[in-house]
Structure formats: C-alpha cells, structure tokens
C-alpha positions in Angstrom: 0.0 0.0 0.0 1.4 3.4 -0.9 1.3 6.4 1.4 -1.3 8.0 -0.8 -3.6 5.0 -0.2 -3.1 4.7 3.6 -6.5 5.4 5.2 -4.9 6.2 8.6 -3.6 9.7 9.4 -0.1 10.0 10.8 -1.0 12.4 13.6 -3.9 11.1 15.6 -4.7 12.0 19.2 -4.7 9.3 21.8 -8.4 9.6 22.3 -9.1 9.4 18.5 -6.8 6.4 18.2 -8.6 4.7 21.0 -12.0 5.5 19.5 -10.9 4.1 16.1 -9.6 0.9 17.6 -12.7 0.4 19.7 -14.9 0.9 16.6 -12.9 -1.5 14.5 -13.0 -4.2 17.2 -16.7 -3.7 17.6 -17.2 -4.0 13.8 -15.1 -7.2 13.7 -17.0 -8.8 16.6 -20.4 -7.8 15.2 -19.4 -9.3 11.8 -18.2 -12.5 13.4 -21.4 -12.8 15.5 -23.7 -12.1 12.5 -21.9 -14.6 10.1 -20.5 -17.1 12.6 -22.0 -20.2 10.9 -21.0 -19.1 7.4 -17.4 -18.2 8.6 -17.0 -21.6 10.4 -18.4 -23.5 7.4 -16.1 -21.7 5.0 -13.1 -22.1 7.2 -13.8 -25.9 7.4 -13.6 -26.1 3.6 -10.3 -24.3 3.2 -7.6 -26.6 2.0 -8.4 -29.4 4.4 -5.0 -30.9 3.6 -3.6 -28.3 6.0 -5.5 -30.0 8.9 -7.1 -26.9 10.3 -8.8 -27.3 13.6 -12.0 -25.3 13.3 -12.1 -24.7 17.0 -8.6 -23.3 17.0 -7.8 -22.3 13.3 -4.6 -20.6 14.4 -3.2 -24.0 15.4 -2.2 -26.4 12.7 -2.4 -30.1 13.5 0.3 -32.3 12.1 -0.7 -34.0 8.9 -1.5 -37.7 8.9 1.0 -38.4 6.1 
C-alpha cells in the first residue's frame, strides 16, 4: 500500500486512536457474531489438507502423512 492509499492519518490523538480501535474491534465482533456459521463453514472447507482445527484455526495439526 502506498502512502497515498493509507487510510490512517499520521497524527492522531490518543483519544481518537482509542475510538478508532474500539470501533474496528466492535465492527469485527459484530461481523463474526452475525456470520458465525458461514465463517466456520467456509473455514472448514479451506484446503483441508492443511489440517485446520475449526475450534482453533490458528493452530495447525500435524498432517497424517
């Protein structure tokens, strides 16, 4: 991403940075709550050869090969 495309201003007050962060976290949580089933279903179909644990997608299980 180039500097011209960066959506975040360089000089942001502490209060504004906090408000931005809280808003983005709220948006992400709301999205995950609204589309939880679809997100889980899609995650389960992603390259199952990588052995993704749907309960802990950040942890990779060793392959059975």
